[in-house]
C-alpha positions in Angstrom: -25.1 16.1 11.9 -24.8 19.1 14.2 -24.1 22.6 12.8 -20.6 22.4 14.3 -19.7 19.4 12.1 -21.6 20.5 9.0 -19.3 21.9 6.3 -19.6 25.7 6.5 -18.0 28.7 5.0 -14.9 30.2 6.7 -14.0 33.8 6.1 -10.4 34.6 4.9 -8.7 37.3 6.8 -5.2 38.8 6.7 -4.1 36.4 9.5 -5.8 33.3 8.2 -9.3 31.7 8.3 -12.0 32.9 10.7 -15.2 31.1 11.8 -18.5 32.9 12.4 -20.7 31.9 15.4 -24.3 33.0 15.2 -27.2 32.7 17.6 -30.7 34.0 16.9 -33.6 35.3 18.9 -36.7 35.2 16.8 -39.7 37.2 18.0 -42.9 35.6 16.5 -46.3 37.3 17.0 -48.7 34.7 18.3 -51.8 34.1 16.1 -54.5 35.2 18.5 -57.5 37.6 18.3 -56.6 39.2 21.6 -53.5 40.2 23.5 -51.5 38.2 26.0 -52.9 39.7 29.2 -55.9 41.7 28.0 -58.9 41.4 25.7 -57.8 44.2 23.3 -57.7 43.3 19.6 -54.4 42.3 17.9 -55.7 43.3 14.4 -53.1 44.9 12.2 -53.5 48.4 10.8 -56.0 50.0 13.2 -55.9 53.8 13.9 -53.2 54.7 16.4 -54.2 53.8 20.0 -57.5 52.2 18.9 -56.6 48.7 20.2 -55.6 49.6 23.7 -57.2 48.4 26.9 -56.8 49.9 30.4 -54.3 47.0 31.1 -52.2 47.8 28.0 -52.1 51.5 29.0 -51.0 50.5 32.5 -53.8 52.3 34.3 -53.6 52.1 38.1 -55.1 49.0 39.6 -55.4 47.1 36.3 -54.2 43.5 36.5 -53.1 41.1 33.8 -55.0 37.9 33.0 -53.3 35.2 30.9 -54.8 34.4 27.5 -55.2 30.6 27.3 -55.1 30.6 23.5 -51.7 32.1 23.6 -50.5 29.4 26.0 -51.9 26.7 23.6 -50.1 28.3 20.7 -46.8 28.4 22.5 -47.1 24.7 23.5 -48.1 23.7 19.9 -45.0 25.6 18.7 -42.8 23.9 21.2 -44.1 20.5 20.0 -43.4 21.5 16.4 -39.8 22.2 17.3 -39.4 18.8 19.0 -38.8 20.7 22.2 -39.3 19.9 25.9 -42.6 21.4 27.2 -42.3 22.7 30.8 -45.6 22.0 32.7 -44.7 24.8 35.1 -43.3 28.2 34.0 -43.1 31.7 35.6 -43.7 35.2 34.3 -41.1 37.8 35.3 -40.9 41.5 35.1 -38.1 42.8 32.9 -37.6 46.4 34.0 -36.6 49.2 31.7 -38.0 52.6 31.0 -39.1 53.3 27.4 -41.9 55.6 26.3 -43.8 52.9 24.4 -43.9 50.6 27.5 -46.3 52.4 29.9 -45.8 50.0 32.8 -42.0 50.7 32.9 -41.5 46.9 32.7 -42.2 44.1 30.2 -43.9 40.9 31.4 -41.7 38.1 30.0 -40.2 34.8 31.2 -36.6 34.4 32.3 -35.4 31.4 34.3 -38.5 29.3 33.9 -39.8 29.5 30.3 -42.8 27.6 28.9 -40.7 25.6 26.4 -37.2 24.2 26.9 -34.6 22.7 24.5 -35.5 21.5 21.0 -34.1 21.4 17.5 -34.7 22.2 13.8 -33.1 20.4 10.8 -32.4 22.9 7.9 -31.5 22.1 4.3 -28.5 23.7 2.7 -27.2 23.8 -0.9 -25.9 20.6 -2.4 -28.4 18.4 -0.4 -26.5 19.0 2.9 -28.4 19.5 6.2 -27.6 21.0 9.6 -29.3 20.6 12.9 -29.7 23.8 14.8 -30.5 23.6 18.5 -33.3 25.6 20.2 -32.4 26.8 23.7 -35.9 27.9 24.8 -39.2 29.5 23.8 -40.8 31.9 26.1 -43.9 34.1 26.0 -43.7 37.8 26.5 -45.7 41.0 25.7 -44.7 43.3 22.8 -44.0 47.0 23.3 -45.8 49.9 21.4 -44.3 51.9 18.6 -42.8 55.4 18.6 -43.5 57.7 15.6 -40.9 60.3 15.0 -42.1 61.8 11.7 -45.5 63.2 12.8 -44.2 66.4 14.3 -40.9 68.5 14.2 -40.8 68.8 18.0 -42.4 65.7 19.4 -42.5 61.9 19.1 -45.9 60.2 19.2 -46.6 56.8 20.7 -49.0 54.2 19.3 -49.8 51.5 21.9 -51.8 49.2 19.5 -48.9 46.6 19.7 -48.4 47.1 23.4 -49.3 43.8 25.1 -49.5 41.7 21.9 -48.3 38.2 22.6 -44.8 37.2 21.3 -43.0 33.9 21.4 -39.3 34.6 21.7 -37.5 31.5 20.2 -33.8 31.5 21.2 -31.4 29.3 19.2 -28.2 27.8 20.5 -25.0 29.4 18.9 -25.0 26.5 16.4 -25.3 28.6 13.2 -22.0 29.0 11.3 -22.6 31.1 8.3 -25.1 33.4 6.6 -26.5 30.6 4.4 -27.3 28.5 7.5 -28.9 31.6 9.2 -31.2 32.2 6.3 -32.1 28.6 6.1 -32.9 28.5 9.8 -35.2 31.5 9.7 -36.9 30.2 6.5 -37.5 26.7 8.1 -38.7 28.2 11.4 -41.1 30.5 9.6 -42.4 27.5 7.6 -43.0 25.4 10.7 -44.9 28.3 12.4 -47.1 28.8 9.4 -47.9 25.1 9.1 -48.8 25.1 12.8 -50.9 28.3 12.4 -49.2 29.8 15.5 -47.7 32.8 13.7 -48.5 34.2 10.2 -44.8 34.8 9.6 -45.5 38.1 7.8 -42.1 39.9 8.2 -43.2 43.0 6.4 -45.9 43.6 9.1 -43.4 42.8 11.9 -45.1 39.5 12.8 -41.7 37.8 12.6 -38.5 39.7 13.6 -35.0 38.4 14.4 -32.2 39.7 16.7 -29.0 38.2 15.3 -26.0 37.7 17.6 -22.7 37.5 15.7 -19.2 36.8 16.9 -16.0 35.5 15.2 -13.2 33.2 16.3 -10.3 31.2 14.9 -11.8 27.8 13.8 -12.6 25.8 16.9 -11.3 28.4 19.3 -12.8 30.2 22.3 -16.1 32.1 21.6 -15.5 35.7 20.7 -17.4 38.8 22.0 -20.8 39.0 20.3 -22.7 41.9 18.9 -26.4 41.8 18.5 -28.1 43.1 15.3 -31.6 44.2 16.3 -35.0 43.8 14.7 -34.2 42.2 11.3 -37.4 41.7 9.3 -36.0 40.3 6.0 -34.3 37.0 5.4 -32.0 38.4 2.7 -31.0 41.3 5.0 -30.2 38.9 7.8 -27.7 37.2 5.4 -26.2 40.5 4.3 -25.9 41.9 7.9 -24.1 38.7 9.1 -21.6 38.9 6.2 -20.9 42.6 6.9 -20.7 42.3 10.7 -18.4 39.3 10.6 -15.9 41.1 8.3 -16.2 44.2 10.4 -15.2 42.3 13.6 -12.4 40.4 11.8 -10.8 43.7 10.6 -11.0 45.2 14.1 -9.3 42.2 15.7 -6.7 41.9 13.0 -5.9 45.6 13.4 -5.2 45.0 17.1 -8.5 46.2 18.4 -11.2 44.6 20.6 -14.9 44.0 20.0 -17.2 45.9 22.2 -20.4 44.0 23.2 -23.1 46.2 21.8 -26.5 46.3 20.0 -26.3 47.3 16.4 -28.8 48.1 13.6 -28.5 47.1 10.0 -28.8 49.8 7.3 -29.9 48.0 4.1 -29.4 51.1 2.0 -25.7 51.3 2.9 -25.3 47.6 3.4 -23.7 48.1 6.9 -24.3 47.7 10.6 -24.0 50.7 12.9 -23.9 51.0 16.7 -27.1 51.6 18.5 -26.2 51.2 22.2 -24.0 49.1 24.6 -25.6 45.7 25.2 -27.3 45.2 28.5 -26.9 42.0 30.5 -29.7 40.2 32.3 -28.9 41.7 35.7 -29.4 45.2 34.2 -33.1 44.4 33.8 -33.7 43.5 37.5 -35.8 40.4 36.6 -38.1 39.2 39.3 -41.3 37.1 39.3 -44.4 39.2 38.4 -46.4 39.4 41.7 -49.7 39.9 39.7 -49.4 36.5 38.0 -49.4 33.0 39.5 -46.9 30.5 38.0 -48.4 29.0 34.8 -49.2 25.3 35.3 -50.9 22.8 33.1 -51.1 19.0 32.9 -49.4 16.5 30.6 -52.9 15.5 29.3 -53.3 19.2 28.1 -50.0 18.8 26.2 -50.9 15.3 24.8 -54.2 16.6 23.5 -52.5 19.4 21.6 -49.9 17.0 20.3 -52.6 14.7 18.9 -54.1 17.6 17.0 -50.9 18.8 15.4 -51.0 19.0 11.6 -48.5 17.2 9.4 -45.3 19.3 9.4 -42.9 20.0 6.5 -40.4 17.3 7.3 -43.1 14.7 7.7 -44.9 15.7 4.5 -41.6 15.7 2.6 -40.8 12.1 3.8 -44.3 11.0 2.7 -44.0 12.5 -0.7 -40.6 10.8 -1.2 -41.8 7.4 0.1 -45.3 7.2 -1.4 -44.8 9.1 -4.7 -41.1 8.6 -5.5 -40.4 12.3 -5.6 -36.8 13.4 -5.4 -35.7 15.1 -2.1 -35.3 18.4 -4.0 -38.8 18.3 -5.5 -40.3 17.3 -2.2 -38.5 20.2 -0.4 -39.8 22.8 -3.0 -43.3 21.6 -2.6 -43.4 21.5 1.2 -41.5 24.8 1.7 -44.8 26.7 2.0 -48.0 25.3 3.4 -50.1 26.8 0.5 -47.8 25.1 -2.1 -48.1 21.7 -0.5 -51.9 22.1 -0.2 -52.1 23.0 -3.9 -50.0 20.0 -4.9 -52.1 17.7 -2.8 -55.3 19.1 -4.3 -53.9 18.3 -7.8 -53.1 14.7 -6.5 -56.7 14.3 -5.3 -57.8 14.7 -9.0 -55.6 12.0 -10.3 -56.9 8.4 -10.9 -53.4 6.9 -10.7 -51.2 8.8 -8.2 -48.4 6.2 -8.2 -48.1 6.7 -12.0 -48.7 10.5 -12.3 -47.5 11.8 -8.9 -44.0 12.7 -10.2 -45.5 14.2 -13.4 -47.8 16.3 -11.2 -44.8 17.5 -9.2 -42.9 18.5 -12.3 -45.9 20.5 -13.6 -46.6 22.2 -10.3 -42.9 23.2 -9.8 -41.8 24.0 -13.3 -44.8 25.1 -15.3 -47.1 26.6 -12.6 -44.6 28.0 -10.1 -42.4 29.2 -13.0 -45.3 31.1 -14.5 -46.5 32.5 -11.2 -43.0 33.8 -10.4 -42.6 35.3 -13.9 -45.9 37.2 -13.6 -45.5 38.1 -9.9 -48.6 36.1 -8.7 -49.0 34.3 -5.4 -50.3 30.7 -5.5 -53.5 31.9 -4.0 -54.1 34.0 -7.1 -53.2 31.2 -9.6 -55.4 31.5 -12.8 -55.1 27.7 -13.2 -56.8 25.8 -10.4 -55.7 22.6 -8.9 -58.7 20.9 -10.5 -57.7 22.2 -14.0 -54.1 21.2 -13.6 -55.1 17.8 -12.3 -57.2 17.4 -15.5 -54.3 18.3 -17.7 -52.0 15.8 -16.0 -54.7 13.1 -16.3 -54.9 13.8 -20.0 -51.1 13.3 -20.4 -51.0 10.2 -18.1 -53.8 8.4 -20.1 -52.1 9.3 -23.4 -54.9 11.6 -24.7 -52.4 14.5 -25.2 -48.6 14.7 -25.5 -46.4 16.8 -23.3 -46.1 19.5 -26.0 -49.8 19.8 -26.5 -50.2 19.9 -22.7 -48.1 23.1 -22.7 -50.4 24.6 -25.3 -53.4 23.5 -23.3 -51.9 25.0 -20.1 -51.5 28.3 -21.9 -55.1 28.3 -23.0 -56.4 27.5 -19.5 -54.1 30.2 -18.0 -55.3 32.9 -20.3 -58.9 31.9 -21.1 -59.9 29.4 -18.4 -62.2 26.4 -19.2 -62.4 22.7 -18.7 -59.2 21.0 -20.1 -61.1 17.9 -21.3 -63.7 20.0 -23.2 -60.9 22.2 -24.7 -59.1 19.1 -26.0 -62.3 17.9 -27.7 -63.5 21.2 -29.1 -60.0 22.3 -30.4 -58.9 19.0 -31.8 -55.9 18.7 -29.6 -56.0 14.9 -29.1 -52.9 12.9 -29.6 -52.6 10.9 -32.8 -52.2 7.2 -31.9 -53.2 5.9 -35.3 -50.1 4.0 -36.3 -50.9 4.3 -40.0 -51.1 8.1 -39.9 -47.8 8.3 -37.9 -46.1 5.8 -40.1 -46.8 7.9 -43.2 -45.1 10.9 -41.6 -42.1 8.7 -40.4 -41.7 7.3 -44.0 -41.7 10.8 -45.5 -39.0 12.1 -43.1 -36.8 8.9 -43.4 -37.0 9.1 -47.2 -36.1 12.8 -47.3 -33.0 12.4 -45.1 -30.8 9.4 -46.2 -27.6 11.0 -44.8 -29.2 11.3 -41.3 -30.4 7.7 -41.6 -26.9 6.5 -42.1 -25.7 8.5 -39.1 -28.5 7.2 -36.9 -27.7 3.6 -37.8 -24.0 4.3 -36.7 -25.0 6.3 -33.7 -28.5 5.2 -32.4 -28.9 8.2 -30.0 -29.3 10.4 -33.1 -32.8 8.9 -33.5 -33.9 11.8 -31.3 -33.5 14.1 -34.3 -36.1 12.1 -36.3 -38.4 12.0 -33.3 -38.2 15.8 -33.2 -39.0 16.1 -36.9 -42.0 13.8 -36.7 -43.4 15.6 -33.7 -42.9 18.9 -35.5 -44.6 17.7 -38.6 -47.6 16.4 -36.6 -47.9 19.6 -34.6 -46.9 17.8 -31.5 -49.9 15.4 -31.7 -48.1 12.2 -32.6 -47.7 9.8 -29.7 -44.0 10.0 -28.8 -43.7 6.3 -27.8 -45.3 5.2 -31.0 -43.0 7.5 -33.0 -39.9 6.0 -31.2 -41.0 2.4 -31.8 -41.7 3.0 -35.5 -38.4 4.8 -36.0 -36.4 2.1 -34.3 -38.1 -0.5 -36.4 -37.7 1.5 -39.7 -34.0 2.3 -39.1 -33.2 -1.2 -37.8 -31.8 0.1 -34.5 
C-alpha cells in the first residue's frame, strides 16, 4: 500500500480539510575511518582543525582520491533500501561560497547518483503500514563548522568535518503526516545501523534531516514547499511538521501565498522561522568535477556485497513470527534496534526448547527487561541481567522448576545482586511445589474457609481464579499453577 493510499491525518482549517505532503533529505555520515576524498580521520570530538588534510583545507594543487570503503558503504545501503544500484555515477561540483567550505564548492552527485530508486516499508499505529519511495542516494562531502561563541568580534571555523563522507538519501514526496515522517526516519536509521553503514547518532550529527513540507487540498495540485533544515531529533521533526503545516494553511486561508524558502526549527519556541530564500539547482552551477573520473564498478562487485548483507529488520521480524509464533507487535519491538534483537537471540540460544519458550522469552525481554531498563535509564548494553542469566530464568519457568511469580522475585535478585539463577533457586529454596499432597492441603483449607465463594464459583466457573490467587498467595507463589487449577476444578466440581 503506497503512502498516498494509506489512511493519514488531514488537518482541519477554516475552509475545510488540508493534506500535508512531505519529502525528506536525510544526510547520513558514512561509517568509515577516513574521509571521502582524503586520508584524514573522521573520529568525533578531536581538537578543532586536528583532523584536516591538505585536501580538506583546499591547498593549491591538492587532488581528491575516492575512498573505496565509502563506495562500498553506499552500495550496501542502496541494497538495504531495495534500490537500483547504478554501476556508473558521476561526481559534480556544487558551487557556493561559505567560510566552512574552503574549496568554494562541494563535491557531490547530481544527475548521475550512485543509487537510484528504492523503497522502505514503515509501521504505523494500529498495525498499519506505508511504503515510502526513495528517489536516490548520492555520496557527497560534508562542510566544516562555524563557531560564533568563541569571540565577540569574530567567527571561528573548525574543518574537522570538512570532507567527511555523507550519504544523502532523498525520499519521494510520499509522506503524508508527522507520524509517517517520524516512522520513516526511525526505520531508515534502524536499517543503517543494522547494515553498519552509519551509526545513526543524531546527537553527534551523524544523521540529520532536511524536511520539505507543503500543503494542498486533498488530492489537489502540489503546493509550494518550504524546507526545514538540519533536524537532528525524531520528535522535533514531528513537531516542526505540525507547526509548519498549520503556518502554511493559515497563510493560504488568509489570502497569502507561500514563499519557497529554507527555515529553521526552534524547539524552545516550538516554531519554524525563515533562514533564507530556497536556492534551485541552477543556482549552484553544477558541473562534473574535472579532478575525478566517473565512478564505475562491476555487477560482481555489487553481487558480492549483496551476498554479505546481514539479516535486516523486516527479514528478522518475519523469521521471529514464522519460527517462534511471535505477534507482529512483539517482533517489531524486538527488531527495532539491532542491539535489542541481538540480546533476544542470545537469550534464545540458551533455551533447550525454543519452540516452547520463544514467546515466553519475548515477553520477558520486552516487559520485564526493557521495562526495567527504561525505568532506570539504562541502555541494553548496560543491562545488569545478561542474556545468559535471563535465558536460565526462562528455562526454569519452562521446565516447571519455578512459577512466573517466583521468576519475578528471582529476576529482582539477579538484577540487584547478580549470580547464577539455578544456584539461587537451590540455595534460597525457591523451587516450585509440585507435591500434590502439599498443594491439596492448602486447597482444602481455603475451600473449607470460604463456602460462600464455593457456591459462587460453582454458578460462575470463571470465579475459580479467586481461589487460584489465594492458594498461590498462601504458598508464597511456589505452588504449581496448573496443579492448583486442576485440583480446584476437581474439588469444586467445575
